[in-house]
C-alpha positions in Angstrom: 82.9 261.4 117.4 84.2 263.6 114.6 82.5 266.6 113.2 80.8 265.3 110.0 79.6 262.2 111.9 77.9 264.4 114.5 76.2 266.2 111.6 74.8 262.8 110.4 73.5 262.2 113.9 71.7 265.6 113.8 70.3 264.7 110.4 68.9 261.4 111.6 67.4 262.9 114.8 65.8 265.7 112.7 64.3 263.2 110.3 63.3 260.5 112.8 62.0 262.6 115.7 61.3 266.2 114.7 60.7 268.7 117.5 57.2 269.9 118.2 58.1 273.5 117.4 60.0 275.1 114.6 63.5 276.2 115.7 64.2 279.9 115.4 66.1 281.0 112.3 69.8 280.8 112.9 71.8 284.1 112.3 74.0 284.1 109.3 77.7 283.7 110.0 80.9 283.9 108.1 82.6 280.9 106.6 84.8 278.9 109.0 87.7 279.1 106.5 88.6 281.9 104.1 89.5 279.3 101.5 86.4 277.1 101.9 83.6 278.1 99.6 80.2 277.3 101.2 78.5 277.6 97.9 75.0 279.0 97.3 71.6 278.1 95.9 70.6 279.9 92.7 67.6 279.1 90.6 67.0 275.9 92.5 70.6 274.6 92.0 73.3 274.5 94.7 76.7 275.4 93.3 80.1 275.0 94.9 83.0 276.2 92.8 85.6 275.2 95.4 84.8 271.5 95.3 83.5 271.6 91.7 80.0 270.2 92.0 76.4 271.2 91.6 73.2 269.7 93.1 69.8 270.4 91.8 67.3 270.7 94.7 64.1 268.7 94.4 61.1 271.0 93.7 59.4 272.3 96.8 62.0 271.2 99.3 62.8 273.4 102.3 66.3 274.7 103.0 67.5 274.4 106.6 71.2 274.9 105.9 71.6 277.9 108.2 69.7 276.1 111.1 71.9 273.0 110.8 75.0 275.1 110.8 73.9 276.4 114.1 73.3 273.0 115.6 75.5 272.0 118.5 76.5 268.9 116.5 77.5 270.9 113.4 81.0 270.4 112.1 81.4 274.2 112.3 81.2 274.0 116.1 84.3 271.8 116.0 86.1 274.3 113.8 87.2 271.6 111.3 84.5 271.8 108.7 81.2 273.1 107.6 77.6 272.2 106.6 77.4 273.1 102.9 73.7 272.2 102.3 70.8 270.7 104.2 67.4 270.4 102.5 64.3 268.5 103.4 61.2 267.4 101.6 59.1 269.0 104.3 60.0 271.1 107.3 61.7 268.8 109.9 59.5 270.2 112.6 56.3 269.1 110.7 55.0 265.7 111.6 54.1 263.2 108.9 53.4 259.5 108.4 56.1 259.1 105.7 59.8 259.4 105.6 60.9 263.0 105.5 63.5 262.8 102.6 66.6 264.9 103.0 69.9 265.7 101.4 72.8 267.0 103.5 76.3 267.9 102.2 79.2 268.6 104.6 82.9 269.1 104.3 85.5 268.4 107.0 89.3 268.8 107.0 91.2 265.6 106.3 93.7 266.8 109.0 91.1 265.6 111.6 91.9 262.1 110.5 95.7 261.7 110.4 95.4 257.9 109.5 92.8 258.3 106.7 94.3 257.1 103.4 91.2 256.9 101.3 87.5 257.7 101.3 86.5 254.0 102.0 88.1 254.2 105.4 85.7 257.0 106.4 82.9 254.4 106.3 84.2 252.5 109.4 82.9 255.2 111.8 79.8 255.8 109.6 78.9 252.1 109.9 79.2 252.3 113.7 77.0 255.4 113.8 74.3 254.1 111.5 74.2 250.8 113.3 73.7 252.6 116.7 70.8 254.4 115.1 69.1 251.3 114.0 70.2 251.2 110.4 71.5 248.0 108.6 74.2 248.2 105.9 73.0 246.5 102.8 76.3 246.4 101.0 80.0 247.2 101.5 81.5 250.6 100.5 82.1 250.6 96.8 83.5 253.1 94.3 81.2 254.7 91.6 82.0 257.3 89.0 80.0 260.5 89.1 80.8 262.4 85.9 84.2 260.8 86.0 84.8 261.7 89.6 85.6 258.7 91.8 83.4 258.7 94.9 82.7 255.9 97.4 79.1 254.9 98.4 77.4 252.7 100.9 73.7 252.1 101.4 71.7 251.5 104.6 68.1 250.8 105.6 66.0 251.3 108.8 62.6 249.8 109.5 60.1 252.3 110.8 56.6 251.7 112.0 54.9 252.1 108.6 57.8 252.7 106.3 61.4 251.9 105.5 64.1 254.7 105.6 66.7 254.4 102.9 70.1 256.1 103.4 72.9 256.4 100.8 76.1 258.0 102.0 78.8 259.2 99.5 82.2 260.3 100.4 84.9 262.0 98.3 88.3 263.4 99.2 88.7 266.8 97.6 91.3 269.6 98.1 92.2 268.5 101.7 88.6 267.9 102.8 86.3 265.0 103.3 83.1 265.8 101.4 80.1 263.8 102.5 76.8 263.5 100.7 73.9 262.0 102.8 70.7 261.1 101.0 67.6 259.9 103.0 64.4 258.8 101.4 61.5 256.4 101.6 62.5 254.3 98.7 65.5 253.3 96.6 63.9 254.9 93.6 63.8 258.3 95.3 67.4 258.0 96.5 68.4 257.2 92.9 66.5 260.1 91.5 68.0 262.6 94.0 71.5 261.1 93.4 71.0 261.9 89.7 70.9 265.6 90.7 74.5 265.5 91.8 77.0 266.6 89.1 80.7 267.3 89.2 82.1 269.8 86.7 79.8 272.0 84.7 76.1 271.7 85.6 74.2 269.6 83.1 70.4 269.3 82.7 68.9 266.5 84.8 66.0 264.3 83.6 62.6 265.3 84.9 60.9 262.4 86.7 
């Protein structure tokens, strides 16, 4: 299983079955590549100048980027990519009766997939992974424009005991990398709202909901 796919596994495990205790803070570490900008959160907005996008963090969410970078399943461990952002509605270690919404962004070198010709092909292994974790694809991968940037999206659902988990995965090929955006939430409306926070190019105000 490739690096970014292992990251999605870690995200699902954190969201579906959080550990009883909070993991210790991961030590900061340098970027895996001198040319790959990991980006940073400033004033509630994640900015990445290398890939040319911004993502506004939902108010009150917790940042676990450093911890997920230190996960054994992180793409950084494989040396081919990096976790760019990992934020959750509530701490993953905290129990709750509702879906713990999350946004995870990762980048992985296209060189790891010599036969990959377009972003849609990346959904073949994503579909295998999500199916093995109990998700059902509700559509085929399709291209949508985000501020004029072509990006491929597919949506999934998983029935839980008292709720339904909604996942939308977006993939773009940028500057020799596969950039994946994974959105998890308890409803389609929340996924749509959080997707609206993603912008390519200069940051623009997002509608308050």
